mmCIF file of the N, C-alpha and C atoms, coordinates in Angstrom:
data_MODEL
# 
_entry.id   MODEL 
# 
loop_
_atom_site.group_PDB 
_atom_site.id 
_atom_site.type_symbol 
_atom_site.label_atom_id 
_atom_site.label_alt_id 
_atom_site.label_comp_id 
_atom_site.label_asym_id 
_atom_site.label_entity_id 
_atom_site.label_seq_id 
_atom_site.pdbx_PDB_ins_code 
_atom_site.Cartn_x 
_atom_site.Cartn_y 
_atom_site.Cartn_z 
_atom_site.occupancy 
_atom_site.B_iso_or_equiv 
_atom_site.pdbx_formal_charge 
_atom_site.auth_seq_id 
_atom_site.auth_comp_id 
_atom_site.auth_asym_id 
_atom_site.auth_atom_id 
_atom_site.pdbx_PDB_model_num 
ATOM 1   N N  . MET A 1 1  ? 0.849   -1.185 0.000   1.00 0.00 ? 1  MET A N  1 
ATOM 2   C CA . MET A 1 1  ? 0.000   0.000  0.000   1.00 0.00 ? 1  MET A CA 1 
ATOM 3   C C  . MET A 1 1  ? 0.888   1.239  0.000   1.00 0.00 ? 1  MET A C  1 
ATOM 4   N N  . ILE A 1 2  ? 0.611   2.145  -0.908  1.00 0.00 ? 2  ILE A N  1 
ATOM 5   C CA . ILE A 1 2  ? 1.361   3.396  -0.980  1.00 0.00 ? 2  ILE A CA 1 
ATOM 6   C C  . ILE A 1 2  ? 0.682   4.413  -0.083  1.00 0.00 ? 2  ILE A C  1 
ATOM 7   N N  . ILE A 1 3  ? 1.469   4.989  0.818   1.00 0.00 ? 3  ILE A N  1 
ATOM 8   C CA . ILE A 1 3  ? 0.929   5.989  1.733   1.00 0.00 ? 3  ILE A CA 1 
ATOM 9   C C  . ILE A 1 3  ? 1.560   7.328  1.415   1.00 0.00 ? 3  ILE A C  1 
ATOM 10  N N  . LYS A 1 4  ? 0.715   8.305  1.105   1.00 0.00 ? 4  LYS A N  1 
ATOM 11  C CA . LYS A 1 4  ? 1.170   9.658  0.833   1.00 0.00 ? 4  LYS A CA 1 
ATOM 12  C C  . LYS A 1 4  ? 0.261   10.634 1.558   1.00 0.00 ? 4  LYS A C  1 
ATOM 13  N N  . LYS A 1 5  ? 0.788   11.795 1.826   1.00 0.00 ? 5  LYS A N  1 
ATOM 14  C CA . LYS A 1 5  ? 0.013   12.852 2.464   1.00 0.00 ? 5  LYS A CA 1 
ATOM 15  C C  . LYS A 1 5  ? -1.089  13.309 1.505   1.00 0.00 ? 5  LYS A C  1 
ATOM 16  N N  . GLY A 1 6  ? -2.317  13.391 2.011   1.00 0.00 ? 6  GLY A N  1 
ATOM 17  C CA . GLY A 1 6  ? -3.429  13.890 1.220   1.00 0.00 ? 6  GLY A CA 1 
ATOM 18  C C  . GLY A 1 6  ? -4.337  12.836 0.620   1.00 0.00 ? 6  GLY A C  1 
ATOM 19  N N  . ILE A 1 7  ? -3.979  11.533 0.682   1.00 0.00 ? 7  ILE A N  1 
ATOM 20  C CA . ILE A 1 7  ? -4.854  10.511 0.105   1.00 0.00 ? 7  ILE A CA 1 
ATOM 21  C C  . ILE A 1 7  ? -5.928  10.097 1.113   1.00 0.00 ? 7  ILE A C  1 
ATOM 22  N N  . GLN A 1 8  ? -7.016  9.538  0.610   1.00 0.00 ? 8  GLN A N  1 
ATOM 23  C CA . GLN A 1 8  ? -8.131  9.099  1.443   1.00 0.00 ? 8  GLN A CA 1 
ATOM 24  C C  . GLN A 1 8  ? -7.890  7.666  1.904   1.00 0.00 ? 8  GLN A C  1 
ATOM 25  N N  . VAL A 1 9  ? -8.115  7.427  3.205   1.00 0.00 ? 9  VAL A N  1 
ATOM 26  C CA . VAL A 1 9  ? -7.971  6.085  3.763   1.00 0.00 ? 9  VAL A CA 1 
ATOM 27  C C  . VAL A 1 9  ? -9.183  5.758  4.627   1.00 0.00 ? 9  VAL A C  1 
ATOM 28  N N  . LYS A 1 10 ? -9.394  4.452  4.858   1.00 0.00 ? 10 LYS A N  1 
ATOM 29  C CA . LYS A 1 10 ? -10.483 3.983  5.710   1.00 0.00 ? 10 LYS A CA 1 
ATOM 30  C C  . LYS A 1 10 ? -9.884  3.194  6.859   1.00 0.00 ? 10 LYS A C  1 
ATOM 31  N N  . VAL A 1 11 ? -10.366 3.441  8.091   1.00 0.00 ? 11 VAL A N  1 
ATOM 32  C CA . VAL A 1 11 ? -9.876  2.737  9.271   1.00 0.00 ? 11 VAL A CA 1 
ATOM 33  C C  . VAL A 1 11 ? -10.548 1.371  9.322   1.00 0.00 ? 11 VAL A C  1 
ATOM 34  N N  . ILE A 1 12 ? -9.731  0.293  9.470   1.00 0.00 ? 12 ILE A N  1 
ATOM 35  C CA . ILE A 1 12 ? -10.281 -1.064 9.449   1.00 0.00 ? 12 ILE A CA 1 
ATOM 36  C C  . ILE A 1 12 ? -10.265 -1.727 10.822  1.00 0.00 ? 12 ILE A C  1 
ATOM 37  N N  . SER A 1 13 ? -9.647  -1.094 11.825  1.00 0.00 ? 13 SER A N  1 
ATOM 38  C CA . SER A 1 13 ? -9.675  -1.661 13.173  1.00 0.00 ? 13 SER A CA 1 
ATOM 39  C C  . SER A 1 13 ? -9.487  -0.554 14.197  1.00 0.00 ? 13 SER A C  1 
ATOM 40  N N  . GLY A 1 14 ? -9.959  -0.825 15.405  1.00 0.00 ? 14 GLY A N  1 
ATOM 41  C CA . GLY A 1 14 ? -9.802  0.134  16.487  1.00 0.00 ? 14 GLY A CA 1 
ATOM 42  C C  . GLY A 1 14 ? -11.088 0.862  16.818  1.00 0.00 ? 14 GLY A C  1 
ATOM 43  N N  . ARG A 1 15 ? -10.962 1.906  17.606  1.00 0.00 ? 15 ARG A N  1 
ATOM 44  C CA . ARG A 1 15 ? -12.103 2.672  18.103  1.00 0.00 ? 15 ARG A CA 1 
ATOM 45  C C  . ARG A 1 15 ? -12.869 3.359  16.986  1.00 0.00 ? 15 ARG A C  1 
ATOM 46  N N  . ASP A 1 16 ? -12.177 3.807  15.946  1.00 0.00 ? 16 ASP A N  1 
ATOM 47  C CA . ASP A 1 16 ? -12.804 4.548  14.844  1.00 0.00 ? 16 ASP A CA 1 
ATOM 48  C C  . ASP A 1 16 ? -13.014 3.680  13.606  1.00 0.00 ? 16 ASP A C  1 
ATOM 49  N N  . LYS A 1 17 ? -13.268 2.393  13.793  1.00 0.00 ? 17 LYS A N  1 
ATOM 50  C CA . LYS A 1 17 ? -13.432 1.450  12.687  1.00 0.00 ? 17 LYS A CA 1 
ATOM 51  C C  . LYS A 1 17 ? -14.567 1.885  11.757  1.00 0.00 ? 17 LYS A C  1 
ATOM 52  N N  . GLY A 1 18 ? -14.295 1.885  10.454  1.00 0.00 ? 18 GLY A N  1 
ATOM 53  C CA . GLY A 1 18 ? -15.299 2.238  9.458   1.00 0.00 ? 18 GLY A CA 1 
ATOM 54  C C  . GLY A 1 18 ? -15.261 3.683  9.016   1.00 0.00 ? 18 GLY A C  1 
ATOM 55  N N  . LYS A 1 19 ? -14.559 4.547  9.730   1.00 0.00 ? 19 LYS A N  1 
ATOM 56  C CA . LYS A 1 19 ? -14.495 5.964  9.372   1.00 0.00 ? 19 LYS A CA 1 
ATOM 57  C C  . LYS A 1 19 ? -13.448 6.186  8.290   1.00 0.00 ? 19 LYS A C  1 
ATOM 58  N N  . THR A 1 20 ? -13.657 7.232  7.492   1.00 0.00 ? 20 THR A N  1 
ATOM 59  C CA . THR A 1 20 ? -12.707 7.580  6.448   1.00 0.00 ? 20 THR A CA 1 
ATOM 60  C C  . THR A 1 20 ? -12.184 8.990  6.689   1.00 0.00 ? 20 THR A C  1 
ATOM 61  N N  . GLY A 1 21 ? -10.991 9.249  6.172   1.00 0.00 ? 21 GLY A N  1 
ATOM 62  C CA . GLY A 1 21 ? -10.408 10.569 6.321   1.00 0.00 ? 21 GLY A CA 1 
ATOM 63  C C  . GLY A 1 21 ? -9.165  10.736 5.468   1.00 0.00 ? 21 GLY A C  1 
ATOM 64  N N  . GLU A 1 22 ? -8.623  11.952 5.494   1.00 0.00 ? 22 GLU A N  1 
ATOM 65  C CA . GLU A 1 22 ? -7.458  12.310 4.702   1.00 0.00 ? 22 GLU A CA 1 
ATOM 66  C C  . GLU A 1 22 ? -6.209  12.287 5.573   1.00 0.00 ? 22 GLU A C  1 
ATOM 67  N N  . ILE A 1 23 ? -5.096  11.788 5.043   1.00 0.00 ? 23 ILE A N  1 
ATOM 68  C CA . ILE A 1 23 ? -3.846  11.731 5.791   1.00 0.00 ? 23 ILE A CA 1 
ATOM 69  C C  . ILE A 1 23 ? -3.268  13.132 5.926   1.00 0.00 ? 23 ILE A C  1 
ATOM 70  N N  . LEU A 1 24 ? -2.976  13.534 7.181   1.00 0.00 ? 24 LEU A N  1 
ATOM 71  C CA . LEU A 1 24 ? -2.406  14.847 7.455   1.00 0.00 ? 24 LEU A CA 1 
ATOM 72  C C  . LEU A 1 24 ? -0.898  14.789 7.639   1.00 0.00 ? 24 LEU A C  1 
ATOM 73  N N  . GLU A 1 25 ? -0.400  13.738 8.295   1.00 0.00 ? 25 GLU A N  1 
ATOM 74  C CA . GLU A 1 25 ? 1.007   13.658 8.650   1.00 0.00 ? 25 GLU A CA 1 
ATOM 75  C C  . GLU A 1 25 ? 1.432   12.196 8.677   1.00 0.00 ? 25 GLU A C  1 
ATOM 76  N N  . ILE A 1 26 ? 2.709   11.949 8.338   1.00 0.00 ? 26 ILE A N  1 
ATOM 77  C CA . ILE A 1 26 ? 3.244   10.593 8.318   1.00 0.00 ? 26 ILE A CA 1 
ATOM 78  C C  . ILE A 1 26 ? 4.526   10.545 9.137   1.00 0.00 ? 26 ILE A C  1 
ATOM 79  N N  . ASN A 1 27 ? 4.643   9.523  10.018  1.00 0.00 ? 27 ASN A N  1 
ATOM 80  C CA . ASN A 1 27 ? 5.876   9.272  10.763  1.00 0.00 ? 27 ASN A CA 1 
ATOM 81  C C  . ASN A 1 27 ? 6.411   7.933  10.267  1.00 0.00 ? 27 ASN A C  1 
ATOM 82  N N  . ARG A 1 28 ? 7.339   7.985  9.320   1.00 0.00 ? 28 ARG A N  1 
ATOM 83  C CA . ARG A 1 28 ? 7.846   6.767  8.678   1.00 0.00 ? 28 ARG A CA 1 
ATOM 84  C C  . ARG A 1 28 ? 8.715   5.936  9.611   1.00 0.00 ? 28 ARG A C  1 
ATOM 85  N N  . LYS A 1 29 ? 9.348   6.563  10.587  1.00 0.00 ? 29 LYS A N  1 
ATOM 86  C CA . LYS A 1 29 ? 10.211  5.841  11.517  1.00 0.00 ? 29 LYS A CA 1 
ATOM 87  C C  . LYS A 1 29 ? 9.397   4.888  12.395  1.00 0.00 ? 29 LYS A C  1 
ATOM 88  N N  . LEU A 1 30 ? 8.213   5.334  12.854  1.00 0.00 ? 30 LEU A N  1 
ATOM 89  C CA . LEU A 1 30 ? 7.349   4.521  13.708  1.00 0.00 ? 30 LEU A CA 1 
ATOM 90  C C  . LEU A 1 30 ? 6.218   3.834  12.942  1.00 0.00 ? 30 LEU A C  1 
ATOM 91  N N  . ASN A 1 31 ? 6.137   4.047  11.608  1.00 0.00 ? 31 ASN A N  1 
ATOM 92  C CA . ASN A 1 31 ? 5.070   3.494  10.758  1.00 0.00 ? 31 ASN A CA 1 
ATOM 93  C C  . ASN A 1 31 ? 3.694   3.929  11.236  1.00 0.00 ? 31 ASN A C  1 
ATOM 94  N N  . LYS A 1 32 ? 3.545   5.204  11.578  1.00 0.00 ? 32 LYS A N  1 
ATOM 95  C CA . LYS A 1 32 ? 2.267   5.731  12.046  1.00 0.00 ? 32 LYS A CA 1 
ATOM 96  C C  . LYS A 1 32 ? 1.848   6.913  11.191  1.00 0.00 ? 32 LYS A C  1 
ATOM 97  N N  . ILE A 1 33 ? 0.531   7.112  11.111  1.00 0.00 ? 33 ILE A N  1 
ATOM 98  C CA . ILE A 1 33 ? -0.015  8.226  10.340  1.00 0.00 ? 33 ILE A CA 1 
ATOM 99  C C  . ILE A 1 33 ? -1.056  8.970  11.170  1.00 0.00 ? 33 ILE A C  1 
ATOM 100 N N  . LYS A 1 34 ? -1.274  10.235 10.822  1.00 0.00 ? 34 LYS A N  1 
ATOM 101 C CA . LYS A 1 34 ? -2.282  11.060 11.474  1.00 0.00 ? 34 LYS A CA 1 
ATOM 102 C C  . LYS A 1 34 ? -3.351  11.360 10.433  1.00 0.00 ? 34 LYS A C  1 
ATOM 103 N N  . ILE A 1 35 ? -4.615  11.049 10.767  1.00 0.00 ? 35 ILE A N  1 
ATOM 104 C CA . ILE A 1 35 ? -5.735  11.206 9.843   1.00 0.00 ? 35 ILE A CA 1 
ATOM 105 C C  . ILE A 1 35 ? -6.682  12.269 10.375  1.00 0.00 ? 35 ILE A C  1 
ATOM 106 N N  . LYS A 1 36 ? -7.222  13.068 9.464   1.00 0.00 ? 36 LYS A N  1 
ATOM 107 C CA . LYS A 1 36 ? -8.117  14.164 9.841   1.00 0.00 ? 36 LYS A CA 1 
ATOM 108 C C  . LYS A 1 36 ? -9.374  13.626 10.532  1.00 0.00 ? 36 LYS A C  1 
ATOM 109 N N  . ALA A 1 37 ? -9.643  14.124 11.741  1.00 0.00 ? 37 ALA A N  1 
ATOM 110 C CA . ALA A 1 37 ? -10.827 13.805 12.556  1.00 0.00 ? 37 ALA A CA 1 
ATOM 111 C C  . ALA A 1 37 ? -10.911 12.338 12.988  1.00 0.00 ? 37 ALA A C  1 
ATOM 112 N N  . ILE A 1 38 ? -9.773  11.622 13.034  1.00 0.00 ? 38 ILE A N  1 
ATOM 113 C CA . ILE A 1 38 ? -9.730  10.225 13.474  1.00 0.00 ? 38 ILE A CA 1 
ATOM 114 C C  . ILE A 1 38 ? -8.788  10.136 14.667  1.00 0.00 ? 38 ILE A C  1 
ATOM 115 N N  . ASN A 1 39 ? -9.142  9.296  15.660  1.00 0.00 ? 39 ASN A N  1 
ATOM 116 C CA . ASN A 1 39 ? -8.338  9.077  16.861  1.00 0.00 ? 39 ASN A CA 1 
ATOM 117 C C  . ASN A 1 39 ? -8.111  10.391 17.618  1.00 0.00 ? 39 ASN A C  1 
ATOM 118 N N  . MET A 1 40 ? -9.205  11.080 17.896  1.00 0.00 ? 40 MET A N  1 
ATOM 119 C CA . MET A 1 40 ? -9.134  12.377 18.584  1.00 0.00 ? 40 MET A CA 1 
ATOM 120 C C  . MET A 1 40 ? -8.796  12.161 20.066  1.00 0.00 ? 40 MET A C  1 
ATOM 121 N N  . ILE A 1 41 ? -7.879  12.996 20.577  1.00 0.00 ? 41 ILE A N  1 
ATOM 122 C CA . ILE A 1 41 ? -7.508  12.973 21.985  1.00 0.00 ? 41 ILE A CA 1 
ATOM 123 C C  . ILE A 1 41 ? -7.680  14.368 22.556  1.00 0.00 ? 41 ILE A C  1 
ATOM 124 N N  . LYS A 1 42 ? -7.778  14.453 23.878  1.00 0.00 ? 42 LYS A N  1 
ATOM 125 C CA . LYS A 1 42 ? -7.918  15.751 24.543  1.00 0.00 ? 42 LYS A CA 1 
ATOM 126 C C  . LYS A 1 42 ? -6.610  16.084 25.241  1.00 0.00 ? 42 LYS A C  1 
ATOM 127 N N  . ARG A 1 43 ? -6.098  17.289 25.001  1.00 0.00 ? 43 ARG A N  1 
ATOM 128 C CA . ARG A 1 43 ? -4.856  17.749 25.612  1.00 0.00 ? 43 ARG A CA 1 
ATOM 129 C C  . ARG A 1 43 ? -5.179  18.933 26.528  1.00 0.00 ? 43 ARG A C  1 
ATOM 130 N N  . HIS A 1 44 ? -4.659  18.899 27.740  1.00 0.00 ? 44 HIS A N  1 
ATOM 131 C CA . HIS A 1 44 ? -4.817  20.003 28.682  1.00 0.00 ? 44 HIS A CA 1 
ATOM 132 C C  . HIS A 1 44 ? -3.609  20.916 28.518  1.00 0.00 ? 44 HIS A C  1 
ATOM 133 N N  . THR A 1 45 ? -3.851  22.190 28.187  1.00 0.00 ? 45 THR A N  1 
ATOM 134 C CA . THR A 1 45 ? -2.754  23.121 27.969  1.00 0.00 ? 45 THR A CA 1 
ATOM 135 C C  . THR A 1 45 ? -2.805  24.260 28.980  1.00 0.00 ? 45 THR A C  1 
ATOM 136 N N  . LYS A 1 46 ? -1.625  24.683 29.415  1.00 0.00 ? 46 LYS A N  1 
ATOM 137 C CA . LYS A 1 46 ? -1.534  25.800 30.344  1.00 0.00 ? 46 LYS A CA 1 
ATOM 138 C C  . LYS A 1 46 ? -1.717  27.113 29.590  1.00 0.00 ? 46 LYS A C  1 
ATOM 139 N N  . PRO A 1 47 ? -2.293  28.115 30.240  1.00 0.00 ? 47 PRO A N  1 
ATOM 140 C CA . PRO A 1 47 ? -2.421  29.407 29.576  1.00 0.00 ? 47 PRO A CA 1 
ATOM 141 C C  . PRO A 1 47 ? -1.055  30.084 29.425  1.00 0.00 ? 47 PRO A C  1 
ATOM 142 N N  . THR A 1 48 ? -0.849  30.710 28.272  1.00 0.00 ? 48 THR A N  1 
ATOM 143 C CA . THR A 1 48 ? 0.358   31.486 28.013  1.00 0.00 ? 48 THR A CA 1 
ATOM 144 C C  . THR A 1 48 ? -0.056  32.857 27.495  1.00 0.00 ? 48 THR A C  1 
ATOM 145 N N  . LYS A 1 49 ? 0.922   33.664 27.137  1.00 0.00 ? 49 LYS A N  1 
ATOM 146 C CA . LYS A 1 49 ? 0.599   34.980 26.592  1.00 0.00 ? 49 LYS A CA 1 
ATOM 147 C C  . LYS A 1 49 ? -0.123  34.878 25.255  1.00 0.00 ? 49 LYS A C  1 
ATOM 148 N N  . GLU A 1 50 ? 0.239   33.875 24.447  1.00 0.00 ? 50 GLU A N  1 
ATOM 149 C CA . GLU A 1 50 ? -0.355  33.730 23.121  1.00 0.00 ? 50 GLU A CA 1 
ATOM 150 C C  . GLU A 1 50 ? -1.708  33.029 23.143  1.00 0.00 ? 50 GLU A C  1 
ATOM 151 N N  . ASN A 1 51 ? -1.849  31.960 23.964  1.00 0.00 ? 51 ASN A N  1 
ATOM 152 C CA . ASN A 1 51 ? -3.112  31.230 23.926  1.00 0.00 ? 51 ASN A CA 1 
ATOM 153 C C  . ASN A 1 51 ? -3.736  31.111 25.317  1.00 0.00 ? 51 ASN A C  1 
ATOM 154 N N  . LYS A 1 52 ? -5.058  30.960 25.300  1.00 0.00 ? 52 LYS A N  1 
ATOM 155 C CA . LYS A 1 52 ? -5.842  30.989 26.534  1.00 0.00 ? 52 LYS A CA 1 
ATOM 156 C C  . LYS A 1 52 ? -5.664  29.740 27.386  1.00 0.00 ? 52 LYS A C  1 
ATOM 157 N N  . GLY A 1 53 ? -5.367  28.599 26.753  1.00 0.00 ? 53 GLY A N  1 
ATOM 158 C CA . GLY A 1 53 ? -5.243  27.344 27.495  1.00 0.00 ? 53 GLY A CA 1 
ATOM 159 C C  . GLY A 1 53 ? -6.572  26.626 27.584  1.00 0.00 ? 53 GLY A C  1 
ATOM 160 N N  . GLY A 1 54 ? -6.616  25.554 28.366  1.00 0.00 ? 54 GLY A N  1 
ATOM 161 C CA . GLY A 1 54 ? -7.831  24.767 28.519  1.00 0.00 ? 54 GLY A CA 1 
ATOM 162 C C  . GLY A 1 54 ? -7.685  23.402 27.874  1.00 0.00 ? 54 GLY A C  1 
ATOM 163 N N  . ILE A 1 55 ? -8.814  22.786 27.550  1.00 0.00 ? 55 ILE A N  1 
ATOM 164 C CA . ILE A 1 55 ? -8.820  21.444 26.969  1.00 0.00 ? 55 ILE A CA 1 
ATOM 165 C C  . ILE A 1 55 ? -8.981  21.571 25.456  1.00 0.00 ? 55 ILE A C  1 
ATOM 166 N N  . ILE A 1 56 ? -8.023  21.005 24.720  1.00 0.00 ? 56 ILE A N  1 
ATOM 167 C CA . ILE A 1 56 ? -8.009  21.085 23.259  1.00 0.00 ? 56 ILE A CA 1 
ATOM 168 C C  . ILE A 1 56 ? -8.115  19.670 22.685  1.00 0.00 ? 56 ILE A C  1 
ATOM 169 N N  . SER A 1 57 ? -9.009  19.471 21.711  1.00 0.00 ? 57 SER A N  1 
ATOM 170 C CA . SER A 1 57 ? -9.113  18.190 21.011  1.00 0.00 ? 57 SER A CA 1 
ATOM 171 C C  . SER A 1 57 ? -8.244  18.240 19.769  1.00 0.00 ? 57 SER A C  1 
ATOM 172 N N  . LYS A 1 58 ? -7.437  17.182 19.557  1.00 0.00 ? 58 LYS A N  1 
ATOM 173 C CA . LYS A 1 58 ? -6.609  17.109 18.357  1.00 0.00 ? 58 LYS A CA 1 
ATOM 174 C C  . LYS A 1 58 ? -6.413  15.660 17.950  1.00 0.00 ? 58 LYS A C  1 
ATOM 175 N N  . GLU A 1 59 ? -5.936  15.459 16.703  1.00 0.00 ? 59 GLU A N  1 
ATOM 176 C CA . GLU A 1 59 ? -5.723  14.117 16.182  1.00 0.00 ? 59 GLU A CA 1 
ATOM 177 C C  . GLU A 1 59 ? -4.460  13.514 16.773  1.00 0.00 ? 59 GLU A C  1 
ATOM 178 N N  . SER A 1 60 ? -4.476  12.197 16.921  1.00 0.00 ? 60 SER A N  1 
ATOM 179 C CA . SER A 1 60 ? -3.309  11.464 17.380  1.00 0.00 ? 60 SER A CA 1 
ATOM 180 C C  . SER A 1 60 ? -2.931  10.457 16.291  1.00 0.00 ? 60 SER A C  1 
ATOM 181 N N  . PHE A 1 61 ? -1.734  9.889  16.399  1.00 0.00 ? 61 PHE A N  1 
ATOM 182 C CA . PHE A 1 61 ? -1.253  8.943  15.400  1.00 0.00 ? 61 PHE A CA 1 
ATOM 183 C C  . PHE A 1 61 ? -1.941  7.591  15.540  1.00 0.00 ? 61 PHE A C  1 
ATOM 184 N N  . ILE A 1 62 ? -2.060  6.887  14.409  1.00 0.00 ? 62 ILE A N  1 
ATOM 185 C CA . ILE A 1 62 ? -2.609  5.543  14.349  1.00 0.00 ? 62 ILE A CA 1 
ATOM 186 C C  . ILE A 1 62 ? -1.652  4.716  13.476  1.00 0.00 ? 62 ILE A C  1 
ATOM 187 N N  . HIS A 1 63 ? -1.494  3.435  13.779  1.00 0.00 ? 63 HIS A N  1 
ATOM 188 C CA . HIS A 1 63 ? -0.560  2.605  13.022  1.00 0.00 ? 63 HIS A CA 1 
ATOM 189 C C  . HIS A 1 63 ? -1.086  2.387  11.608  1.00 0.00 ? 63 HIS A C  1 
ATOM 190 N N  . GLN A 1 64 ? -0.176  2.393  10.634  1.00 0.00 ? 64 GLN A N  1 
ATOM 191 C CA . GLN A 1 64 ? -0.593  2.310  9.237   1.00 0.00 ? 64 GLN A CA 1 
ATOM 192 C C  . GLN A 1 64 ? -1.201  0.963  8.861   1.00 0.00 ? 64 GLN A C  1 
ATOM 193 N N  . SER A 1 65 ? -0.981  -0.074 9.670   1.00 0.00 ? 65 SER A N  1 
ATOM 194 C CA . SER A 1 65 ? -1.593  -1.370 9.369   1.00 0.00 ? 65 SER A CA 1 
ATOM 195 C C  . SER A 1 65 ? -3.083  -1.375 9.693   1.00 0.00 ? 65 SER A C  1 
ATOM 196 N N  . ASN A 1 66 ? -3.555  -0.372 10.411  1.00 0.00 ? 66 ASN A N  1 
ATOM 197 C CA . ASN A 1 66 ? -4.969  -0.297 10.782  1.00 0.00 ? 66 ASN A CA 1 
ATOM 198 C C  . ASN A 1 66 ? -5.806  0.491  9.786   1.00 0.00 ? 66 ASN A C  1 
ATOM 199 N N  . VAL A 1 67 ? -5.240  0.854  8.646   1.00 0.00 ? 67 VAL A N  1 
ATOM 200 C CA . VAL A 1 67 ? -5.982  1.596  7.630   1.00 0.00 ? 67 VAL A CA 1 
ATOM 201 C C  . VAL A 1 67 ? -5.802  0.930  6.275   1.00 0.00 ? 67 VAL A C  1 
ATOM 202 N N  . LYS A 1 68 ? -6.736  1.204  5.365   1.00 0.00 ? 68 LYS A N  1 
ATOM 203 C CA . LYS A 1 68 ? -6.580  0.744  3.985   1.00 0.00 ? 68 LYS A CA 1 
ATOM 204 C C  . LYS A 1 68 ? -6.883  1.903  3.051   1.00 0.00 ? 68 LYS A C  1 
ATOM 205 N N  . ASN A 1 69 ? -6.240  1.866  1.899   1.00 0.00 ? 69 ASN A N  1 
ATOM 206 C CA . ASN A 1 69 ? -6.344  2.929  0.913   1.00 0.00 ? 69 ASN A CA 1 
ATOM 207 C C  . ASN A 1 69 ? -7.690  2.868  0.200   1.00 0.00 ? 69 ASN A C  1 
ATOM 208 N N  . ILE A 1 70 ? -8.303  4.028  -0.003  1.00 0.00 ? 70 ILE A N  1 
ATOM 209 C CA . ILE A 1 70 ? -9.528  4.115  -0.802  1.00 0.00 ? 70 ILE A CA 1 
ATOM 210 C C  . ILE A 1 70 ? -9.122  4.776  -2.102  1.00 0.00 ? 70 ILE A C  1 
ATOM 211 N N  . ASP A 1 71 ? -9.031  3.988  -3.166  1.00 0.00 ? 71 ASP A N  1 
ATOM 212 C CA . ASP A 1 71 ? -8.579  4.507  -4.452  1.00 0.00 ? 71 ASP A CA 1 
ATOM 213 C C  . ASP A 1 71 ? -9.787  5.007  -5.228  1.00 0.00 ? 71 ASP A C  1 
ATOM 214 N N  . ILE A 1 72 ? -9.928  6.316  -5.357  1.00 0.00 ? 72 ILE A N  1 
ATOM 215 C CA . ILE A 1 72 ? -11.069 6.906  -6.058  1.00 0.00 ? 72 ILE A CA 1 
ATOM 216 C C  . ILE A 1 72 ? -10.981 6.609  -7.552  1.00 0.00 ? 72 ILE A C  1 
ATOM 217 N N  . LYS A 1 73 ? -9.764  6.633  -8.106  1.00 0.00 ? 73 LYS A N  1 
ATOM 218 C CA . LYS A 1 73 ? -9.590  6.380  -9.538  1.00 0.00 ? 73 LYS A CA 1 
ATOM 219 C C  . LYS A 1 73 ? -10.016 4.958  -9.903  1.00 0.00 ? 73 LYS A C  1 
ATOM 220 N N  . LYS A 1 74 ? -9.828  3.996  -9.005  1.00 0.00 ? 74 LYS A N  1 
ATOM 221 C CA . LYS A 1 74 ? -10.187 2.605  -9.267  1.00 0.00 ? 74 LYS A CA 1 
ATOM 222 C C  . LYS A 1 74 ? -11.699 2.457  -9.453  1.00 0.00 ? 74 LYS A C  1 
ATOM 223 N N  . ASN A 1 75 ? -12.492 3.238  -8.706  1.00 0.00 ? 75 ASN A N  1 
ATOM 224 C CA . ASN A 1 75 ? -13.949 3.150  -8.794  1.00 0.00 ? 75 ASN A CA 1 
ATOM 225 C C  . ASN A 1 75 ? -14.483 3.782  -10.075 1.00 0.00 ? 75 ASN A C  1 
ATOM 226 N N  . GLU A 1 76 ? -13.733 4.739  -10.666 1.00 0.00 ? 76 GLU A N  1 
ATOM 227 C CA . GLU A 1 76 ? -14.205 5.423  -11.866 1.00 0.00 ? 76 GLU A CA 1 
ATOM 228 C C  . GLU A 1 76 ? -14.067 4.569  -13.119 1.00 0.00 ? 76 GLU A C  1 
ATOM 229 N N  . LYS A 1 77 ? -13.109 3.616  -13.114 1.00 0.00 ? 77 LYS A N  1 
ATOM 230 C CA . LYS A 1 77 ? -12.883 2.794  -14.295 1.00 0.00 ? 77 LYS A CA 1 
ATOM 231 C C  . LYS A 1 77 ? -14.065 1.845  -14.511 1.00 0.00 ? 77 LYS A C  1 
ATOM 232 N N  . THR A 1 78 ? -14.468 1.721  -15.767 1.00 0.00 ? 78 THR A N  1 
ATOM 233 C CA . THR A 1 78 ? -15.518 0.781  -16.127 1.00 0.00 ? 78 THR A CA 1 
ATOM 234 C C  . THR A 1 78 ? -15.011 -0.084 -17.269 1.00 0.00 ? 78 THR A C  1 
ATOM 235 N N  . LYS A 1 79 ? -15.566 -1.260 -17.392 1.00 0.00 ? 79 LYS A N  1 
ATOM 236 C CA . LYS A 1 79 ? -15.152 -2.175 -18.439 1.00 0.00 ? 79 LYS A CA 1 
ATOM 237 C C  . LYS A 1 79 ? -15.775 -1.730 -19.753 1.00 0.00 ? 79 LYS A C  1 
ATOM 238 N N  . VAL A 1 80 ? -14.947 -1.612 -20.766 1.00 0.00 ? 80 VAL A N  1 
ATOM 239 C CA . VAL A 1 80 ? -15.412 -1.204 -22.077 1.00 0.00 ? 80 VAL A CA 1 
ATOM 240 C C  . VAL A 1 80 ? -15.257 -2.379 -23.030 1.00 0.00 ? 80 VAL A C  1 
ATOM 241 N N  . SER A 1 81 ? -16.338 -2.734 -23.671 1.00 0.00 ? 81 SER A N  1 
ATOM 242 C CA . SER A 1 81 ? -16.284 -3.855 -24.608 1.00 0.00 ? 81 SER A CA 1 
ATOM 243 C C  . SER A 1 81 ? -16.550 -3.345 -26.014 1.00 0.00 ? 81 SER A C  1 
ATOM 244 N N  . LYS A 1 82 ? -15.876 -3.961 -26.980 1.00 0.00 ? 82 LYS A N  1 
ATOM 245 C CA . LYS A 1 82 ? -16.076 -3.596 -28.380 1.00 0.00 ? 82 LYS A CA 1 
ATOM 246 C C  . LYS A 1 82 ? -17.052 -4.574 -29.009 1.00 0.00 ? 82 LYS A C  1 
ATOM 247 N N  . LYS A 1 83 ? -17.971 -4.049 -29.799 1.00 0.00 ? 83 LYS A N  1 
ATOM 248 C CA . LYS A 1 83 ? -18.945 -4.891 -30.491 1.00 0.00 ? 83 LYS A CA 1 
ATOM 249 C C  . LYS A 1 83 ? -18.762 -4.807 -31.965 1.00 0.00 ? 83 LYS A C  1 
# 
């Protein structure tokens, strides 16, 4: 399976099984990927001069073996027969 930033994938195991999303970030050393709106976690942040702080929801990494590629181009192809 070719994994690139920006392609659509479907989660096949875990808490978010069945959901689809776009790849945002790839960590090739750990074989993990970050998918938009999948595997959301809550982070508690301290207030600073720039940001107010509080509880922030953000995406976390998921192992690449738990996703499969959704090839949009594959679905568009149709069999053409000559008569």
